[in-house]
N, C-alpha and C positions, 0 to 999 in steps of 0.2 A: 249490290253496291248502292242502288237507289235507297233501299231500306236503311242502310247504314247512314247515309247522308241525312235522310229524313229523321232518323233517330237522334243523330247528333244535333241537328237543328232544333228538334223538340226539346232535347235535354238542355241545350244552351238557353233557349227562350224561357223554359220553366224555371231555371235557376235565376235568371235575371228578374223574373216576376217575383220570386220569393225573396230576393235580396233588396228589392226596391223599397224605399221608405213610403209610407202612406202619405197621401196629400195633407192630412192633418198634421203629421209630424213635420213635414217640410214647412208648412205654414207657421207652426210654433217656433221652429228654428229661425225662420225669417224674422219673426216678431222679436225674438230674443236678440238677434243681431242688431235690429233697429233700436232696441232699448239700449244696448251697449253703445251704439253710435250716439244716441241722444245724451248719454251720460257725459260724453266728451264735449258735446256742443252746447249743453244747456247753461243758461245763466244761473249761477248759484249764489252770487253775492248780491245783496239788496233785492232778492227775488221774493215773491209771495210764498209763504209757507203753505204746504198742501196737506190735506187730510190723507194720512197714509195707513191703509189697512195692513196689519201684520198678523200673520197666523190666523186667518179667519177659520171659523168652524165650518164643517161640511155644508151645512144649510145656508151659509152666508157667502159662499163663493161668488154667486151671481151679484150680490150687493158689492162685494169687494171689487170685482171687475168693473162694475158700473162706476164706482168711486174713482178707480184708476183712469177710466176713460174720460171722466169729467175733469180730473186733474191734469191729464195730458194736454187738454185744450188750453190750460193756463200757463204752460211752459213757454219760456222765451229763449231765443238763441243768445249765446254769449257775445257773438259779433255778427254784424250785418252781412259779412262776407259768406257766412255759412247758411244764410237764410233759405236758399233753395233746397239744399240737402236736408236742412232741419224740417222744413215744411213737408217734404216728401216722407221723411221718417215718421212724422206726426200722423200723416194721412194713413200710412200703412199700419201703424200701431192702433190707430183709432178704429180700424176695420175689424179688430179682434172681437169675436162674439163668444159668449158662453151661454148655454141653455139654462134657463131658470129651472131649478129642481122642483119648484112648486111649494117648497117648505117656506114658512114664514120666518123671516130673519128679524130679530129684534133690534139689531144695531143699524144705525144710519151712517152716512158718510161723515156727518158732523160729530159723531161719537168717537171717531178715530183721532189719534194725536196728530198734530201738525208737525211736518218735518220739512227740511230743505228739499229742493228739487232733485238733487243727486241721491239723497236717502230715499226719496219717493220712488225714483226709478230703480234703485237696488231692490226695494221691496217688491216692486212690480215684477222684476226679473225673477226673484225668488218664488213668487206666486206662479209664474209661468213654468218653472221647473217642477 
C-alpha cells in the first residue's frame, strides 16, 4: 500500500513538473499582457512618433529590443488617472532583456520608420511573439 501511495505521489509530481511553463515563458506572457495594457492606456493623439523596428533580421534582434526599450520610456499615459498602472506596466516592460548575439547589426534605431505609440506597441508585441 505504501508503495502505491508513493508511486501515485511521484507520478502526480512528475506530471506537474512536465506541464509547468518555464520561467522564461511566463515572463514573456507577462510582458505581452503589459504591452496589451499599455495599448489601451497610452496617449496616441498629439504624441511623439517613435522609431518602430519591424521584422528585424536575426542579427538585429538585440538592436530592435534596445530601440523598443528606449521608445517605451517616451510613452505617456492618455489620462492622469491611469498614471500608477501605466508606470508599473512601463517598469515591467522595461525589464525585458535579450542577449546580444554578438553579430554586428548595420541598422540603428534612427533608421527605422517613426510611427504612433499604438503602432509602436503592436510592433513590440509582434516581436515578442
